[in-house]
C-alpha positions as CSV (number, residue, x, y, z in Angstrom):
1,M,7.4,35.4,-6.2
2,K,7.9,31.7,-5.3
3,N,11.0,30.8,-3.3
4,T,13.4,28.1,-4.5
5,K,12.1,25.5,-2.1
6,T,8.5,25.9,-3.3
7,Y,9.5,25.9,-6.9
8,K,11.6,22.7,-6.5
9,L,8.7,20.9,-4.7
10,E,6.2,21.9,-7.4
11,K,8.6,20.7,-10.1
12,Y,9.2,17.5,-8.3
13,L,5.4,16.8,-7.9
14,I,4.7,17.5,-11.6
15,C,7.5,15.2,-12.7
16,K,6.5,12.6,-10.2
17,R,3.0,12.5,-11.5
18,A,4.2,12.2,-15.1
19,L,6.5,9.3,-14.1
20,D,3.7,7.6,-12.0
21,M,1.4,7.7,-15.1
22,T,4.0,6.3,-17.4
23,L,5.3,3.5,-15.2
24,S,1.8,2.4,-14.0
25,F,0.6,2.3,-17.6
26,L,3.6,0.2,-18.8
27,A,3.3,-2.0,-15.7
28,L,-0.4,-2.8,-16.4
29,I,0.4,-3.7,-20.0
30,M,3.5,-5.9,-19.2
31,L,1.8,-7.6,-16.2
32,F,-1.5,-8.4,-18.0
33,P,-0.6,-12.1,-18.6
34,L,0.3,-12.4,-14.8
35,F,-3.0,-10.8,-13.9
36,V,-4.9,-13.4,-16.0
37,I,-3.0,-16.3,-14.2
38,I,-3.6,-14.8,-10.8
39,A,-7.3,-14.3,-11.6
40,I,-7.7,-18.0,-12.6
41,M,-5.8,-19.2,-9.4
42,I,-8.1,-17.1,-7.2
43,K,-11.2,-18.2,-8.9
44,F,-10.3,-21.9,-8.6
45,D,-9.1,-21.6,-5.0
46,S,-12.1,-20.1,-3.3
47,R,-15.5,-18.5,-3.7
48,G,-15.8,-14.8,-4.1
49,P,-14.7,-11.9,-6.4
50,I,-11.2,-11.8,-8.0
51,I,-10.7,-8.1,-7.1
52,F,-11.2,-6.9,-3.5
53,T,-12.0,-3.2,-3.0
54,S,-11.3,-1.4,0.2
55,K,-12.1,2.1,1.2
56,R,-8.9,4.0,2.1
57,V,-7.9,7.5,3.1
58,G,-5.7,9.5,0.7
59,K,-4.2,13.0,0.6
60,D,-5.9,15.5,2.8
61,G,-8.3,12.9,4.1
62,K,-9.9,12.2,0.7
63,E,-11.4,8.7,0.6
64,F,-11.0,6.4,-2.4
65,M,-11.5,2.7,-3.3
66,L,-8.2,0.7,-3.3
67,Y,-7.9,-2.4,-5.5
68,K,-6.3,-5.6,-4.5
69,F,-6.4,-9.2,-5.6
70,R,-8.6,-11.0,-3.1
71,S,-6.4,-13.0,-0.7
72,M,-9.0,-13.8,1.9
73,V,-12.2,-15.8,2.1
74,K,-15.4,-14.0,1.0
75,E,-16.6,-13.6,4.6
76,A,-13.3,-12.0,5.8
77,E,-14.8,-8.7,6.9
78,R,-17.6,-10.4,8.9
79,L,-15.1,-12.7,10.6
80,K,-12.8,-9.9,11.6
81,G,-14.7,-9.1,14.8
82,D,-14.2,-12.6,16.1
83,L,-10.4,-12.4,15.6
84,K,-9.7,-9.0,17.2
85,H,-8.3,-10.5,20.4
86,L,-5.6,-12.2,18.3
87,N,-4.2,-8.9,16.9
88,E,-0.4,-8.9,16.8
89,T,0.3,-5.2,16.2
90,D,0.0,-2.0,18.2
91,G,-1.9,1.2,17.4
92,P,-5.0,1.1,15.3
93,I,-3.7,-1.5,12.9
94,F,-5.1,-5.1,12.8
95,K,-2.8,-7.9,11.6
96,I,-2.4,-11.6,12.4
97,K,0.6,-13.5,11.1
98,R,-1.4,-16.7,10.6
99,D,-4.7,-15.1,9.8
100,P,-7.2,-18.0,9.3
101,R,-9.1,-15.9,6.8
102,I,-6.3,-15.9,4.2
103,T,-6.7,-18.5,1.4
104,R,-4.0,-20.8,0.1
105,V,-3.5,-18.7,-3.0
106,G,-3.8,-15.6,-0.8
107,R,-0.8,-16.6,1.2
108,I,1.3,-16.8,-1.9
109,L,0.0,-13.4,-3.1
110,R,0.7,-11.7,0.2
111,R,4.1,-13.2,0.6
112,T,5.2,-11.9,-2.8
113,S,3.1,-8.7,-2.6
114,M,1.3,-9.7,-5.8
115,D,-2.0,-9.0,-4.2
116,E,-1.1,-5.3,-4.4
117,L,-0.5,-5.2,-8.2
118,P,-4.0,-3.9,-9.1
119,Q,-3.1,-0.7,-7.3
120,F,-1.3,0.3,-10.5
121,F,-4.9,1.2,-11.5
122,N,-5.1,3.5,-8.5
123,V,-1.8,5.1,-9.5
124,L,-3.0,5.7,-13.0
125,K,-6.2,7.3,-11.7
126,G,-4.2,9.6,-9.4
127,D,-5.5,8.2,-6.1
128,M,-2.0,6.9,-5.4
129,S,1.6,7.3,-6.3
130,I,4.2,4.6,-6.8
131,V,6.2,5.9,-3.8
132,G,4.5,7.3,-0.7
133,P,3.0,6.3,2.7
134,R,0.6,3.4,2.5
135,P,-3.1,4.4,2.5
136,P,-4.8,3.7,5.8
137,L,-8.4,2.5,6.5
138,P,-10.9,5.2,7.7
139,S,-11.3,3.3,11.0
140,E,-7.5,3.6,11.6
141,V,-7.5,7.4,10.8
142,K,-10.3,7.9,13.4
143,E,-7.7,6.9,16.0
144,Y,-4.9,9.1,14.7
145,T,-3.3,11.9,16.8
146,L,-2.6,15.3,15.2
147,H,1.0,14.2,14.7
148,Q,0.0,11.0,13.0
149,M,-2.4,12.9,10.7
150,K,0.7,14.4,9.0
151,R,1.1,11.3,7.0
152,L,-2.1,12.2,5.1
153,S,-0.5,15.4,3.7
154,V,0.8,13.6,0.6
155,I,-0.6,11.2,-2.0
156,P,-0.3,7.6,-0.6
157,G,1.9,5.1,-2.5
158,L,2.5,1.5,-3.4
159,T,5.8,1.3,-1.6
160,C,7.5,3.4,1.1
161,L,10.2,3.5,3.8
162,W,8.0,1.2,5.9
163,Q,7.9,-1.4,3.1
164,I,11.7,-1.6,3.0
165,S,12.3,-1.3,6.7
166,G,10.6,-4.5,8.0
167,R,6.9,-3.9,7.2
168,S,4.8,-5.8,9.7
169,N,7.8,-6.5,11.8
170,I,8.1,-2.8,13.0
171,S,5.7,-1.0,15.3
172,F,2.9,1.3,14.2
173,Y,4.7,4.2,15.8
174,E,7.9,3.5,14.0
175,W,5.9,3.3,10.8
176,I,4.4,6.7,11.4
177,E,7.8,8.3,12.0
178,L,9.2,6.7,8.8
179,D,6.3,8.2,6.8
180,I,6.8,11.6,8.3
181,Y,10.5,11.5,7.6
182,Y,9.7,10.6,4.0
183,I,7.3,13.6,3.7
184,Q,9.9,16.0,5.1
185,H,12.8,14.7,2.9
186,R,11.0,13.5,-0.3
187,S,13.0,13.8,-3.5
188,F,13.7,11.9,-6.7
189,M,16.8,10.4,-5.1
190,L,14.9,9.2,-2.0
191,D,12.1,7.8,-4.3
192,L,14.7,6.0,-6.4
193,K,16.4,4.5,-3.3
194,I,13.0,3.2,-2.0
195,L,12.2,1.7,-5.4
196,I,15.5,-0.1,-5.7
197,R,15.4,-1.5,-2.2
198,T,11.7,-2.6,-2.7
199,I,12.7,-5.2,-5.2
200,P,14.8,-7.5,-2.9
201,V,12.3,-6.9,0.0
202,V,9.4,-8.2,-2.2
203,I,11.5,-11.2,-3.4
204,I,12.5,-12.2,0.1
205,G,9.0,-11.5,1.5
206,K,10.4,-10.1,4.8
207,G,7.6,-8.9,7.1
208,A,4.9,-9.7,4.6
209,Y,1.7,-11.3,6.0
């Protein structure tokens, strides 16, 4: 017989998936005109595809393709190696505040987090949830410790505690602890709190680059 804690978790996960599907479907319909505008801006700003796909690691180490509006030049991946010495973060993460690979339109998209909007397709497919730890790159996961691997025990999300706690302004190790805290305390109330606090964070653009 299932104990109360297990039953509550299962009920939470079922309801969360239903809510993810409903909200992501509605978001894709309502945001369609914005998608068209962003696509036109990207196409006129620089050469390359409108949508950028990136291999990410999800729940239990399962890999999937994450969708984003392209915010960098077409040759971004090839140029990454030449910029590694400029990395401004710790751990296995690579980020530069004034990354020269980011396009003019890309800076706007990143500042407002609009480059992440295509990930509602990932949520609809079940690769991601609306709330959960951000999905890492396979190259980052290779450097994880056993403790850090715990963040892969749940479905990754669009927004999380890291997103509302400073984003790129906090260290990788603080980021990991925030994700693990979320996993240990996840609930509808915590998800709602994160969603509500995400709105002003996105508008202000704090820690986004």
